[in-house]
C-alpha positions, 0 to 999 in steps of 0.5 A: 941301367938299373933295373925295376928289382934294382929300385925296389931292393934301394927303396926297401934298404932305404926304407929299413934305414929308417924304420923302427920295425927290425928293431921293435920287431926284433925286441916281440921275437925274442921274448916269444923266443923265451917261452917256448917250451922247446927251441928244436926247430926254426921254420921260415917261409919266405925269408928273403935276404935272411935278417930275421933268421939269422936274428932267430937262428941262433937260439934253434938246434936246426933251421929251414927256410922256405924261399922260391925265390932264387934270387933271394934264397942266394942272400939268404945262403949269406947270412945263414948259411947252416940254413937248410934250403926249400926251394919249393912253395908251401902248397908244394913243399914237403918238410920232413922236420917238426916245427917249434916256431914255424914264421911267415912274416910280410909274406901273406900280401903276395898270397891271393885272399882266398888262399891264406886259411889253405895256405896257414892249414899247410904251414900249421901241419908241419910244427911239433906238438905244441909249436907256435907259428907267428903270421905279421902284416900290417897294420890294415888302420895304420898310415902305411895301409891306409895309403896303400887302399887308397891307390890299389883298394887291396887291405891286408886284415889279419883279424879276418883271416884269426875269425875265419882260423877259428871256424875251423873244426878243433883240432888243428888251431888250439890257440889265437891271440893277436897281437900288435908290433908299433913300428913307424918310419920318417925321413926330409928327404921329400924324395926319399919318401915318395920311393919308398911309398912306391917300394909300398905300392907295389902291389900284385895286380896293382897298377902302379899310380903316377909318381906327381900323385903318390907325391901329392898324397906325401904331401899332403897328408905325411907331413908334421908340421916340422917338415919331417915325414911320418909314416906309420906302419905298427904290425899285427902278429898273430900266433896261432897254435898247434895243441900239446900232444 
């Protein structure tokens, strides 16, 4: 019998197969890494199965991953056997190394909004002087997150976090920049698109909508004149710089 977790993973795999997100994100990250003054330690917070970690780790001398999910840690261990694993969540973790690059990619959906700044500030403390934290979330103004807002009322906006962090006392963050990384999912299979939509609508605390409602939304809002389903989901990348020593 297929469990809900199995269905979630299958929908995620189908989504990745139809989107250019990973290619575009990895190209963006390669450019970021190339411009780092040092590449001693990578800290990946919530790396899931390690697809992006595996892409970045060879550029660093040491990799540390904070991943509270045991199933994800097992997959991560296969993808990046050399990485140091930390199973505690961010606010309970004890990280001794100092990272030149920290990555918090598509994790804040699962963190209460009131705890965003506290979570990010905690990770900033683990950066080396001059280190960089990258926080990635979907652009709330694109089609994917408009759909999420339509069904759940949830809105996740890194621009609000940037304003909140900019108001903090000086000392922890010396620079705040926001980039946009394009991403688009395409498919000609309605059942697949509905499954992918359900994946994105799995917002913590939100009630899952009826399949009929999701299918009607997809048909009305995501189908183009060629009969193809297109879901734009550009990402916002918030760059947070730690002051140099």
